[in-house]
N, C-alpha and C positions, 0 to 999 in steps of 0.2 A: 443431616438432611438439608439444613439451611445453606450450608456451604455448597452443596451440589446444585441447589436452585440458583444461587447467585452466580456460580460458574456457568451454568446453562444460560442464564440471562445475558451474561457478557457475550457469549457465543452468538445468541440471537440478535443482539444489538449490532455486533460486528457484521453478521451476515446481512442484516437489513441495510447497512451502509454499502456493502458490496453490491447488493442488488440495485441500490440507488445510483451507484457509479455506472453500472452496466446499463441501466435505463437511460442515463444521460448520454452515454456513448451511442446507444441506439437512436435516441432522439436527434443526435447531431451527425448521423451517418452521411447525410447528403450536404452538410455544410462545408463549403470550400475552405480549405486550410485548417479544418478542425483536427486537433491531435487528441487521440483517445487517452483516457486516464485509467490507471490501475490502482486499486486500494492495496496498501501494504498493512500487514498485521504483526503484532508481537505478543509474546506471552506476558501475562501479569506475574507478579511474584508467586513463588511457590512456598507453601507452608511445610516446614520440616516436622514430621511426626516422630521419626526416630532418626538420630544422627548415625552416620557411618562409624563403626567401631564401638557402638554401644554394647553393653553387656547384655547377653540373652538370658533366657529362663534357666538354662543349665550351666551358667557361668561362662559361656563361650562368648567371644566377641562376634558381633554381626558384621560381616564384610561390607555390606551395603546398607544404606539408610532408606527411609521411606520419605518421599516428598510428594505433596499433592499440589498440583497446579491450581491457581485461583482464577483462571479464565484467560481471555484475550481482549485486546483492544486494537483499534485502528491507530497505526503509528503515523501514516502519511498517505497521501495520494500522489502518485508519480505520473507525470505526463510522458507518453511514449512518443519519441521524436523520430519514429521510422518514416521513411519517405512514402508519400502517397503516389497515386497515379497522376501523371500530368494530363491536364485537360485544356484543350484549345478553347479560348473564349472570343477570339476575333477582335479583342479590344487591344489597341496598340499600346496602352499604358499598363497592361497586366504583365507581370513577370513571374517566373518560377525559378526556384533554386534546385539544381540537380546535384545530389551529393550532400555531404555534411556542411553545415554552415547557416549563418544568419546574414541579414543585410545590415551594413553599416549605414548610419545616417549622420549627417552633420547638423549639430545643434546651432542655435542662434549665435552662441558665443564662439563658434568655430571648432569646438571639440567634437570628436567622433564618439558616437554611442552605439 
């Protein structure tokens, strides 16, 4: 019973972070240049209850084992770099990038970044 509660708790914590990420995306929906974020999840370790090939009750070998997952956790938050809609600002110093890429800038020492 305790294992099932801790497994459920890890799922609730991961879902709370997912809702936080979605809320942040919604809060910034009108921010120029904002790139939305997506939460990535991964399984926690699994506990092996019965190994594959273990001997069964009637002396036969079990073809498959029993593994119980111990929950999930957030592994990363990925920024989605999909192109957004271009918007005219009427400011002569504003620029937009169409297609894949970033802007190169020249640092004080002359190197490009």
